[in-house]
GUNU-145021 format. One record per residue (C-alpha): residue number from 1; residue in one letter; y, x, z. Coordinates in Angstrom, 2 decimals. Example, Ala and Ser with C-alpha at 12.3 -4.5 7.8 and 13.67 -1.06 7.14 Angstrom:
<recs>
i:aa:Y:X:Z
1:a:-4.50:12.30:7.80
2:s:-1.06:13.67:7.14
</recs>
This chain:
<recs>
i:aa:Y:X:Z
1:l:6.00:4.74:9.40
2:v:7.67:1.76:7.98
3:l:11.32:1.43:8.80
4:i:12.31:-1.14:11.44
5:k:16.01:-1.18:11.36
6:d:17.95:-1.68:14.50
7:a:19.34:-5.28:14.06
8:g:22.57:-4.24:15.70
9:a:23.25:-1.63:13.05
10:f:23.35:-3.99:10.16
11:t:25.64:-7.05:10.32
12:s:27.39:-7.35:6.87
13:s:24.96:-6.32:4.15
14:s:24.19:-9.12:1.73
15:a:20.81:-7.47:1.03
16:l:19.70:-8.21:4.54
17:l:21.22:-11.65:5.05
18:g:19.99:-11.69:8.66
19:m:16.31:-12.49:7.89
20:s:15.13:-11.03:11.20
21:s:14.54:-13.89:13.59
22:p:11.18:-15.57:14.34
23:v:10.90:-18.93:12.62
24:s:9.99:-22.03:14.57
25:a:10.37:-24.89:12.18
26:s:11.63:-25.83:8.75
27:r:12.39:-29.52:9.39
28:s:16.12:-28.97:9.84
29:l:16.56:-26.83:6.78
30:s:18.14:-29.52:4.66
31:t:18.25:-33.37:4.39
32:n:16.67:-32.77:0.94
33:p:13.11:-34.36:1.10
34:r:11.80:-31.16:-0.57
35:k:11.54:-29.12:2.56
36:l:10.05:-25.68:3.17
37:v:6.93:-27.27:4.58
38:g:5.77:-27.77:1.09
39:n:6.49:-24.23:0.32
40:k:4.47:-22.89:3.27
41:a:1.53:-25.20:2.82
42:l:1.02:-24.65:-0.86
43:g:0.81:-28.35:-0.99
44:p:-0.07:-30.30:-4.07
45:s:2.66:-32.93:-4.18
46:l:5.42:-30.46:-4.72
47:f:3.96:-28.57:-7.60
48:k:2.70:-31.77:-9.39
49:q:6.43:-32.32:-9.99
50:a:7.49:-28.87:-10.89
51:p:8.30:-28.02:-14.42
52:h:6.26:-24.85:-13.87
53:s:4.25:-23.36:-10.93
54:l:5.78:-20.54:-9.07
55:m:2.30:-19.05:-8.57
56:y:1.39:-15.94:-10.37
57:r:-2.14:-15.93:-11.81
58:s:-4.27:-13.01:-13.01
59:a:-3.53:-13.98:-16.59
60:s:0.10:-15.04:-15.68
61:v:-0.77:-18.63:-16.47
62:a:1.15:-21.34:-14.60
63:v:-1.08:-24.17:-12.93
64:a:0.98:-27.32:-12.60
65:d:-1.51:-29.58:-10.81
66:r:-3.83:-29.33:-7.82
67:g:-6.90:-30.32:-9.83
68:s:-6.48:-27.29:-12.04
69:e:-5.91:-25.08:-9.05
70:q:-9.10:-26.18:-7.40
71:q:-11.06:-25.59:-10.68
72:t:-9.59:-22.02:-10.89
73:a:-10.34:-21.31:-7.17
74:a:-13.94:-22.44:-7.56
75:n:-14.48:-19.62:-10.01
76:n:-12.96:-17.03:-7.92
77:p:-15.11:-14.62:-5.82
78:t:-15.70:-15.01:-2.20
79:l:-15.44:-12.30:0.35
80:l:-17.85:-12.60:3.23
81:a:-16.89:-11.31:6.73
82:g:-20.42:-10.12:7.18
83:e:-20.00:-7.96:4.03
84:g:-17.05:-5.95:5.28
85:w:-14.09:-8.31:5.75
86:s:-12.73:-9.98:8.91
87:r:-9.81:-12.22:9.83
88:k:-7.11:-10.61:11.96
89:h:-5.12:-13.26:13.86
90:v:-1.45:-12.84:14.05
91:p:1.27:-14.53:16.17
92:g:2.00:-18.16:15.34
93:d:5.74:-17.70:16.01
94:g:6.92:-19.14:12.64
95:s:6.74:-15.77:11.00
96:c:2.97:-15.70:10.54
97:l:3.28:-15.18:6.80
98:f:5.15:-11.99:7.33
99:h:3.02:-10.88:10.13
100:a:-0.12:-11.43:7.99
101:v:1.21:-9.51:4.98
102:g:2.47:-6.68:7.26
103:a:-0.87:-6.38:9.08
104:s:-2.60:-6.22:5.78
105:i:-0.44:-3.37:4.60
106:s:-0.38:-1.15:7.75
107:p:-0.34:-1.49:11.41
108:e:3.29:-0.26:11.60
109:t:4.71:-2.86:9.10
110:s:6.75:-5.38:10.96
111:a:7.45:-8.95:10.07
112:t:11.07:-8.41:10.71
113:e:11.26:-5.71:8.12
114:l:9.27:-7.68:5.52
115:r:11.73:-10.53:5.95
116:k:14.52:-8.00:5.19
117:v:12.73:-6.69:2.24
118:a:12.19:-10.32:0.86
119:a:15.86:-10.94:1.47
120:g:16.89:-7.78:-0.37
121:c:14.55:-8.57:-3.20
122:l:16.02:-12.10:-3.42
123:a:19.53:-10.62:-3.83
124:e:18.31:-8.38:-6.61
125:q:16.04:-10.91:-8.37
126:v:17.87:-14.22:-7.88
127:d:18.41:-14.56:-11.66
128:s:15.15:-13.00:-12.84
129:d:12.40:-15.08:-14.50
130:f:9.61:-16.22:-12.29
131:n:7.16:-17.95:-14.58
132:g:9.64:-19.93:-16.74
133:a:12.47:-20.48:-14.33
134:t:14.84:-18.19:-12.34
135:l:14.35:-17.63:-8.76
136:r:17.71:-19.51:-8.17
137:q:16.33:-22.54:-9.99
138:w:13.17:-22.45:-7.81
139:i:15.09:-22.22:-4.63
140:e:17.44:-25.09:-5.60
141:w:14.70:-27.35:-6.93
142:e:12.43:-26.88:-4.01
143:t:15.05:-26.94:-1.11
144:g:18.31:-28.17:-2.63
145:l:20.00:-25.10:-1.44
146:g:21.74:-22.03:-2.94
147:p:20.02:-18.65:-2.58
148:q:22.46:-17.32:-0.07
149:q:22.20:-20.47:2.09
150:y:18.38:-20.31:1.75
151:a:18.24:-16.78:2.94
152:k:20.78:-17.43:5.78
153:l:18.81:-20.40:7.15
154:m:15.60:-18.37:7.00
155:g:17.31:-15.69:9.08
156:e:18.50:-18.28:11.59
157:g:14.93:-19.20:12.18
158:r:14.96:-22.52:10.22
159:g:12.30:-21.70:7.59
160:w:8.59:-20.52:7.61
161:g:8.43:-18.81:4.25
162:g:5.69:-19.43:1.66
163:q:5.34:-19.25:-2.10
164:i:8.76:-17.99:-2.81
165:e:8.47:-15.14:-0.29
166:l:4.99:-14.25:-1.34
167:s:6.21:-13.98:-4.99
168:l:9.22:-11.95:-3.79
169:l:7.08:-9.59:-1.56
170:s:4.64:-9.07:-4.44
171:k:7.35:-8.36:-6.91
172:c:9.36:-5.81:-4.72
173:l:6.35:-4.20:-3.10
174:q:4.69:-3.95:-6.55
175:r:1.39:-5.16:-4.97
176:p:-0.77:-8.33:-5.76
177:i:-0.91:-10.63:-2.93
178:h:-4.15:-12.78:-2.69
179:v:-4.21:-15.94:-0.58
180:y:-7.63:-16.98:0.64
181:a:-8.91:-20.12:2.41
182:p:-11.77:-20.20:4.82
183:a:-15.08:-21.14:3.13
184:e:-18.24:-22.42:4.47
185:g:-19.91:-20.13:6.90
186:d:-17.94:-16.90:7.53
187:g:-16.56:-16.51:3.96
188:f:-13.07:-16.68:2.37
189:k:-12.34:-18.31:-0.95
190:l:-9.64:-16.97:-3.11
191:e:-6.95:-19.77:-3.71
192:h:-3.96:-18.03:-5.19
193:e:-2.75:-14.84:-6.70
194:f:0.69:-13.43:-6.76
195:t:0.77:-10.53:-9.21
196:p:4.21:-8.95:-10.04
197:d:3.27:-7.69:-13.49
198:q:0.18:-6.55:-15.56
199:q:0.60:-2.92:-14.48
200:a:0.46:-3.68:-10.82
201:k:-2.52:-6.18:-11.32
202:e:-5.02:-3.47:-10.88
203:s:-3.60:-2.17:-7.60
204:e:-5.46:-2.95:-4.31
205:p:-4.20:-6.48:-3.36
206:v:-2.70:-7.41:-0.04
207:r:-5.06:-10.20:1.39
208:v:-4.12:-13.09:3.69
209:v:-5.95:-16.22:4.73
210:f:-4.33:-19.49:4.90
211:s:-5.80:-22.40:6.93
212:g:-3.37:-25.19:6.15
213:s:-0.67:-24.45:8.69
214:h:-1.07:-20.72:9.57
215:y:-1.45:-17.41:7.81
216:d:-3.65:-14.53:9.08
217:a:-4.37:-11.12:7.69
218:l:-7.76:-10.31:5.83
219:l:-8.88:-6.77:6.59
220:p:-11.75:-4.60:5.69
221:t:-13.90:-3.75:8.63
222:t:-14.81:-0.30:7.23
223:a:-12.94:2.07:5.02
224:s:-13.89:1.43:1.43
225:v:-11.87:4.25:-0.22
226:q:-12.02:7.94:0.42
227:t:-9.66:10.47:-0.79
228:k:-10.01:14.07:-1.28
229:k:-8.13:16.19:1.31
230:v:-6.63:19.55:0.67
231:t:-6.38:22.12:3.47
232:m:-3.95:25.01:3.32
233:q:-6.74:27.42:3.11
234:e:-8.50:25.55:0.32
235:d:-5.33:24.93:-1.71
236:a:-5.34:27.82:-4.22
237:s:-2.73:26.26:-6.51
238:a:-0.01:24.90:-4.31
239:g:2.30:27.98:-4.77
240:a:3.80:27.12:-1.32
241:s:0.64:27.45:0.83
242:a:0.32:30.04:3.58
243:g:1.90:33.25:2.64
244:k:2.70:32.28:-1.01
245:g:6.18:31.49:-0.68
246:p:8.44:28.61:-2.26
247:v:7.13:26.58:-5.23
248:s:8.73:26.19:-8.63
249:s:9.90:23.01:-10.13
250:s:7.50:23.44:-13.00
251:v:4.53:23.48:-10.63
252:l:5.86:20.25:-8.94
253:k:6.42:18.45:-12.18
254:s:3.08:19.42:-13.46
255:a:1.48:17.88:-10.38
256:y:3.58:14.69:-10.83
257:a:2.53:14.50:-14.49
258:q:-1.18:14.73:-13.49
259:r:-0.97:11.91:-10.90
260:k:-2.62:8.77:-12.33
261:q:-0.71:6.23:-10.13
262:k:2.79:5.31:-11.43
263:v:5.75:5.12:-9.10
264:g:7.33:1.85:-8.29
265:q:10.88:0.62:-9.03
266:c:13.86:2.91:-8.27
267:v:16.50:0.58:-6.74
268:d:20.14:1.25:-7.21
269:g:22.49:1.15:-4.09
270:y:25.30:-1.24:-3.85
271:p:28.15:-0.92:-4.75
272:m:27.23:1.23:-7.81
273:p:30.10:3.60:-8.68
274:t:30.94:3.73:-12.33
275:g:32.71:6.11:-14.75
276:d:35.05:8.66:-13.03
277:e:34.40:7.08:-9.66
278:h:30.90:8.61:-9.51
279:t:30.96:12.26:-8.40
280:a:27.97:12.56:-6.25
281:t:24.28:11.26:-5.85
282:v:22.04:10.64:-2.85
283:i:18.27:10.17:-3.51
284:w:16.83:8.34:-0.47
285:l:13.01:8.10:0.02
286:h:11.36:5.44:2.20
287:g:8.43:5.68:4.58
288:l:4.80:4.74:4.29
289:g:4.18:1.09:3.19
290:d:7.87:0.49:2.57
291:s:9.78:0.31:-0.75
292:g:13.18:1.31:-2.09
293:f:14.39:-2.27:-1.41
294:g:13.81:-1.67:2.34
295:w:16.59:0.96:2.43
296:a:18.92:-0.25:-0.30
297:s:21.44:-1.85:2.07
298:v:22.15:1.56:3.77
299:s:24.43:2.54:0.85
300:e:26.76:-0.36:1.62
301:q:26.75:0.54:5.32
302:l:27.66:4.21:4.50
303:d:30.70:3.02:2.45
304:m:31.11:6.07:0.17
305:p:32.40:4.53:-3.06
306:h:32.28:7.83:-5.00
307:v:28.47:8.25:-4.29
308:k:25.64:6.78:-6.26
309:f:22.59:5.98:-4.18
310:l:19.11:5.82:-5.60
311:f:16.19:4.43:-3.58
312:p:12.92:5.24:-5.40
313:t:9.67:3.34:-4.43
314:a:6.37:5.36:-3.98
315:p:3.35:4.80:-5.96
316:v:0.50:2.62:-4.58
317:l:-2.19:5.05:-3.08
318:p:-5.17:4.57:-0.84
319:v:-4.32:5.83:2.58
320:t:-7.27:7.23:4.57
321:l:-5.37:6.75:7.95
322:n:-5.15:2.97:7.17
323:m:-8.91:2.43:6.38
324:g:-8.44:3.41:2.81
325:m:-6.11:0.45:2.02
326:e:-3.63:0.95:-0.83
327:m:0.00:0.77:-0.14
328:p:3.19:2.52:-1.35
329:a:2.66:6.11:-0.22
330:w:4.17:9.37:-1.25
331:f:0.89:11.05:-0.23
332:d:-2.28:10.44:1.68
333:l:-2.58:10.73:5.33
334:t:-5.72:11.26:7.54
335:t:-3.93:11.70:10.94
336:l:-0.48:11.75:12.52
337:e:-1.49:14.53:15.01
338:p:0.81:17.49:14.85
339:e:-1.92:19.75:15.48
340:a:-3.89:18.77:12.39
341:k:-4.49:21.60:9.85
342:d:-5.10:19.49:6.77
343:e:-2.66:17.54:4.54
344:d:-2.57:16.11:1.13
345:w:-0.53:18.92:-0.24
346:q:-1.59:18.04:-3.88
347:g:-0.01:14.58:-3.32
348:m:3.04:15.97:-1.66
349:q:3.59:18.24:-4.66
350:a:3.36:15.33:-6.91
351:s:5.86:13.35:-5.10
352:a:8.20:16.15:-4.83
353:g:7.92:16.71:-8.57
354:y:8.99:13.13:-9.03
355:v:12.14:13.76:-6.96
356:v:12.75:16.92:-8.98
357:s:12.69:14.85:-12.13
358:l:15.15:12.33:-10.64
359:v:17.39:15.24:-9.66
360:e:17.22:16.70:-13.15
361:k:18.11:13.39:-14.76
362:e:21.24:13.17:-12.55
363:v:22.29:16.67:-13.73
364:e:21.68:15.55:-17.29
365:r:24.04:12.65:-16.67
366:g:26.77:15.04:-15.48
367:t:26.30:15.30:-11.66
368:p:25.87:18.99:-10.70
369:l:23.31:20.11:-8.21
370:s:26.00:20.99:-5.72
371:r:26.87:17.18:-5.65
372:i:23.36:15.86:-5.03
373:v:21.63:15.26:-1.54
374:v:17.94:14.39:-1.00
375:a:17.11:12.30:2.05
376:g:14.10:10.57:3.46
377:f:12.61:8.71:6.37
378:s:9.29:9.62:7.87
379:q:6.79:10.30:5.08
380:g:9.75:10.16:2.68
381:g:11.49:12.82:4.78
382:a:8.57:15.20:4.45
383:i:9.00:14.90:0.73
384:a:12.75:15.34:1.00
385:l:12.35:18.55:2.89
386:t:9.80:19.88:0.39
387:a:11.93:18.93:-2.71
388:g:15.24:19.78:-1.21
389:l:14.61:23.01:0.55
390:c:11.37:24.42:-0.88
391:v:11.85:24.49:-4.68
392:s:12.74:28.13:-5.80
393:d:14.75:27.20:-8.90
394:l:16.49:23.87:-7.63
395:k:19.20:24.11:-5.01
396:v:20.83:20.87:-3.98
397:a:23.88:20.21:-1.79
398:g:22.03:19.04:1.25
399:v:19.02:17.46:2.70
400:i:18.49:14.73:5.30
401:g:15.15:14.20:7.15
402:l:14.97:11.23:9.57
403:s:11.86:10.74:11.87
404:t:10.00:13.28:9.90
405:w:8.32:16.69:9.87
406:l:7.88:19.81:7.75
407:p:4.69:19.87:5.68
408:l:2.32:22.69:6.47
409:g:2.44:23.97:2.92
410:a:6.13:23.96:2.52
411:r:8.08:27.23:2.64
412:p:11.95:27.10:2.44
413:a:13.57:28.76:-0.47
414:h:17.19:28.17:0.37
415:k:18.47:29.10:3.80
416:d:22.12:28.03:3.02
417:v:21.32:24.32:2.07
418:p:22.60:22.24:4.95
419:l:19.91:20.24:6.55
420:f:20.37:17.20:9.02
421:m:17.40:15.99:10.91
422:g:17.36:12.99:13.35
423:h:14.51:11.80:15.64
424:g:14.04:9.11:18.17
425:e:12.82:10.47:21.46
426:a:10.43:7.55:22.03
427:d:8.88:7.80:18.59
428:n:5.16:7.13:18.96
429:v:4.29:7.36:15.27
430:v:5.74:10.75:14.16
431:l:6.13:12.23:17.47
432:y:9.42:13.52:18.64
433:r:8.02:16.88:19.55
434:w:6.58:17.33:16.04
435:g:10.06:16.67:14.44
436:k:11.76:19.03:16.88
437:a:9.21:21.71:16.24
438:s:9.69:21.44:12.52
439:f:13.44:21.80:13.00
440:e:12.83:24.80:15.34
441:a:10.62:26.45:12.71
442:l:13.20:26.04:9.97
443:q:15.95:27.31:12.18
444:k:13.89:30.46:12.97
445:k:13.62:30.99:9.15
446:g:17.44:30.95:8.99
447:v:17.86:27.48:7.50
448:d:21.25:25.96:8.08
449:a:19.85:23.07:10.12
450:s:21.11:20.72:12.70
451:f:19.16:18.21:14.83
452:s:20.08:15.02:16.55
453:s:18.05:13.19:19.28
454:y:18.20:9.54:20.00
455:p:17.07:8.57:23.56
456:g:14.93:5.39:23.61
457:m:14.65:5.03:19.91
458:e:11.15:4.69:18.52
459:h:10.12:5.24:14.85
460:n:13.25:3.54:13.89
461:f:16.81:3.87:12.59
462:c:19.89:2.97:14.74
463:l:23.60:2.66:14.38
464:e:24.31:6.09:16.06
465:e:21.93:7.78:13.56
466:l:23.60:5.94:10.68
467:q:27.04:7.28:11.84
468:d:25.58:10.73:12.14
469:v:24.28:10.57:8.57
470:a:27.64:9.27:7.41
471:s:29.36:12.27:9.08
472:f:26.90:14.63:7.33
473:l:27.49:13.14:3.93
474:r:31.14:13.12:4.31
475:v:31.10:16.83:4.90
476:t:28.48:17.72:2.31
477:l:29.70:15.27:-0.48
478:p:33.41:14.70:0.11
479:p:35.33:12.87:-2.52
480:t:36.79:14.91:-5.24
</recs>
């Protein structure tokens, strides 16, 4: 469900900067004695000299020397493998940090994609404050490099990644990342915490184990969180459940208002049109475990200077399918089987309500509904179809659903809203037949829908599909 972009499709975006190659060593990064090995190893010598520590603590207090770090770690709780936690070994190909974080989020989260997320976040946050200094200053102090060169060398396989990348990932994913060390017996001792902000502090952390030269994932052996599921038959308030027709925007916004978890950062696409240049808007939703940063580079690739792109980030929710672990998700999932008869319709309504609120804000700012498109990939696509087609009093210009499906509770309200759906024929996550069946069901109901298949493509996004999306948007949102 997490986007793994086709490397061939993206070559010029500064938000990606090529951070896709496995990393073998950091020795050649620079002649500067402050090499990335210090960054990876969380070593004491580097940070004894630092004006501030890059580490995020639970109280956001910088720790400048190793003695203080050890004292703090000694007071932290220990998770014992025998009490529900185990170490999942990941490849030692130089990208172990990204493999470990990815495995801790979901089985589908790739190290390659997390590198791109970190690079995109670096481009966005380069001048933001990270515990008393900007990210630019941290990179220059630690490596002697500029941010672009740092990211470029990482993408070329000449850097492991460590504290800077963990801080970036925590910030852009809005998830605490906890780094543990092996303790006596089968336990794990908490050594470091990376917390993006106070609000995200209470979210379920991503847990990794660092053993001096290698990161692994730390996973629960049993599901610790259960969420209530809503079947179509049990859902008495959905408004779009079986036989009840489309839902109203007020019902969706009410569901969104009742959700306790807050959405993450809504990322602006680049370049952002200003003034009279802005005549249309695309709201693009990511998949499970991803973030708005993971898709932000698409706006540059589409090259539509009159279109404003918004890339929202889902709230952090427990996902039953992934052993109850918390991650960015538009709604809960129990299965990916097309024949399943239950779904988190309440969660879908809440997320669709959030999208409705974004659309209404754009209308308030002067962009008419006839110039707004809602798009989404995978889980985000299911919400895009719901918010874009099935709201009785909200009619947008068009809808895009990539590698996705039509929720069971959704009933289309607008047959003349153009819909583009694309799906990889080799998709083993959201099965191709599921997406095709959704398209055929919508077509039978008279929806103005088109469907494109991509032979050999898995749960992914490729250059051909990007070109098809561009063609659809050029017709749906032409320059005025």
